[in-house]
C-alpha positions in Angstrom: 134.9 188.3 99.4 134.2 184.6 99.3 131.6 183.2 101.6 133.3 179.7 101.6 136.1 181.0 103.8 133.6 181.1 106.8 132.1 177.7 106.2 133.3 175.0 108.6 135.5 172.3 107.0 133.1 169.6 108.1 130.4 171.2 106.0 132.5 171.6 102.9 133.4 167.9 102.9 129.7 167.1 102.4 129.4 169.4 99.4 130.0 166.4 97.0 127.2 164.5 98.8 124.8 167.4 98.5 125.3 167.5 94.8 124.7 163.7 94.4 121.6 162.8 92.5 119.4 159.9 93.5 118.8 157.5 90.5 115.7 155.3 90.7 115.3 152.1 88.8 111.9 150.5 88.2 112.2 146.7 87.9 109.8 143.9 87.7 108.7 142.6 91.2 110.8 139.4 90.9 113.9 141.4 89.8 113.4 143.9 92.6 113.1 141.1 95.1 116.2 139.3 93.8 118.3 142.4 94.1 117.2 142.9 97.7 117.8 139.3 98.6 121.2 139.2 97.0 122.2 142.4 98.8 121.1 141.0 102.1 123.0 137.8 101.5 126.1 139.9 101.1 125.3 142.0 104.1 124.9 145.1 101.9 122.2 147.6 101.4 120.5 147.4 97.9 122.2 150.7 96.9 125.7 149.3 97.9 124.9 146.1 96.1 124.0 148.1 92.9 127.3 150.1 93.3 129.2 146.8 93.4 127.4 145.5 90.3 128.3 148.5 88.2 131.8 148.9 89.6 131.4 152.0 91.7 133.2 152.5 95.0 131.2 152.5 98.2 132.0 153.7 101.6 132.1 151.3 104.5 129.1 152.1 106.7 130.0 153.5 110.1 127.1 151.6 111.7 124.3 149.7 110.1 121.0 151.7 110.2 117.5 151.3 109.2 115.3 154.3 108.5 111.6 155.2 108.1 110.0 158.4 107.1 107.3 159.5 109.5 104.7 162.2 108.8 102.8 164.2 111.4 99.9 161.8 110.9 102.2 158.8 111.5 103.3 160.3 114.8 99.7 160.7 115.8 98.9 157.0 115.0 102.1 155.8 116.8 101.4 158.0 119.8 98.0 156.4 120.2 99.5 152.9 119.7 102.2 153.6 122.4 99.9 155.7 124.7 102.1 158.7 124.3 101.6 162.2 122.7 102.7 162.9 119.2 105.3 165.4 120.4 107.2 162.7 122.3 109.1 161.8 119.2 112.2 160.3 121.0 110.0 158.0 123.1 108.1 157.0 119.9 111.4 156.2 118.3 112.4 154.1 121.3 109.2 152.1 121.1 109.6 151.5 117.4 113.2 150.3 118.1 111.8 147.9 120.8 109.3 146.5 118.3 112.0 146.0 115.7 114.3 144.2 118.1 111.3 142.0 119.3 110.4 141.2 115.7 113.9 139.9 115.0 113.5 137.4 117.8 110.5 135.6 116.3 
């Protein structure tokens, strides 16, 4: 009996992505900065820009996103900053988004 028969099709479509391996490149600071700037100038993420350089296909993003990894300690710091509790993660996320929007107006 195969377990795959019971897996929703939406999950099996992501199997290829799950098997993808992240490759990291260490560059000199100026090279790193140049890649990031050129990517931004073309309205691409650095990873999409690299895919273009080496001739790999890329998916069109559904919506542009920015991300940040937050630890439990980060949530504690941000909760104090925003006068919230660390378990109010959605409110903290909203406050971060507000700050990002405000920072782009400067």
